[in-house]
N, C-alpha and C positions, 0 to 999 in steps of 0.2 A: 206818096206824091212828091214829085220833084219839079223845081222851077229853075230856070237858068239864073246865073248870078245877077244879071242885069235886071231881072224881073223882081223888084223888091216887093215883098208881101206887105199887106196892111198890118197894122198892130193887132196882136193876138186878142181874141175875144171881141173885136170890133165887128159891127154888123155891116154887111155889104149885100145889097139885093135880097135882104131877108135871111141871109146865112151868116153864121158866126165864123170868123176867121180862126183856123186852127193854129197851134204853135208851129213855127217854122224855124229851122236851124241852118245857118250858113256854114257848110262844112262838107265832109266827105262821108258817104255811106259805104261802109266796108263790111265784109263778113267778119265774124268773130275770128276765124282762122287767119284771114289776111292781116288783121290788126295784131294778132299774136305773133305772126311770123315777122312782121315789120319791127315790132318792138323788142322781140327776143327770139331771133331765128334758131337758136340752139336749145330753146326750152321745149320740152315735150310734155309738160304738165299743163293742165287747164288753168288759165289765169282768171281770177275773179274780176268782175267788172270794176270794183273800186281799186283793185291793184293796178289796172291800166294807168290810172292817174298817179297814185301815190308811189308805186314802185318803179314806174317806167317813164311816164310823160313828165311829171314835175321834176324828178332828178335830172333828166336829160335837158330840160328847159334851162335849169340852173347851170349845168355843166357847159352848155353852149353859150352861156352868158346873157341869155335873153332877159333874165330878171333885172339885169343892170342896163342893158341896151335899150329896152323898151319901157323902163321904169318899173318900180316894184309893184305898182297897182295893176299892171297888165298881167293876166294869167294866161297860161297856155290853153289850148283847146280842151274842152270838156267832152266826156264820153257819155252818150246817152244810149242805153240798151237795157235788156232784161237782166234781172238779178241772177236767174238760173236759165241756162240754155236748154232748149228742147228742139226737136226737129222743126218746130214752127218758128222758133226765135233764133235766127242765125245772123242777124245784122245789127250793127251798131252805127251810130252817127258820131263822128268826132267833129265838134263844131267850135267856131270862134265867136259867132254872133247869133242872136236870135231876134225874133220879132215881139218879144215880151213887152216892150214899151217903145215910145217914140225915141227915147234916148238910146236904146240899144240898136234900133234901126239906123238912127243918125250916126252912131259909132261905126256901123258897118260901111258907111259911105264916106267916112272921114279919110283924109289922105294917109293917116297912120294905119288904117285898116289893112292895106295891102302888105305892110311890114309885119303886122300881127299874123296875117294868113300865111305869109312865107315862113315866118318863124315857127308857126304851128306845124306847117308841112315839114320843115327841117327837123323839128323835134320828133315827129312821127316817123321820120325816115321814109317818107312817101316817094316812090319813084315817079318819074315824069308821066308815065302812062296812067297812073292813078291820080296824080295831082290835078290833072285837067278835069277831074270829075267833081270839082267843087261846085256846089249849087245850094239853093234853099230847099231843104228837105223837111217833110213832116215825118213824125215817127209814131207808129203804133206797133206794139210788140208782136202781134200775130197777123199773118196774112188774112186779108178780108176784114180785119177789125177796123181799118181805116174807112172802108166803105160803110160798115155798120155805124161807126161813130159819126161819119158825115150825114148819114140818113137820120140818126138820132138828133144831131144838131139842127138839121133842116126842119124836122118836125117841131122841135122846141121853138125855133125862131118863127116859123111860119104859123105856128099855133095849131098844128094838127094833133 
């Protein structure tokens, strides 16, 4: 599920109309291959999900000087995706903010948020055609699981 950037989701796990709000992440939904090619276009080996951050995104963030420009407590985007890829698990979300708390939602609306989003985009080497895809995304690792989870959440809250 995806929502436009201006449509701010409610806080995770809050109840709205009898339904529990799922986690949302403000960032980009990319295929595993897209992210691999953006971060290391010459690499032909499979990159592990944790390596996206520690071998590519964090070092690039520091090389570009964002650890100093945005203050040491601001981190680059995080990657959410499956540990092992299969034909059903082909997408990751690289995100800068989430709806995990009122504070994280407020941070996503702070004037500094746009700088963090642009820095994350730059660290990812996102081209303009992909950069416009920033939105609030939910993440469920397998197709159809989001529907099943929503159905489960609805039964849980509605009391069925």
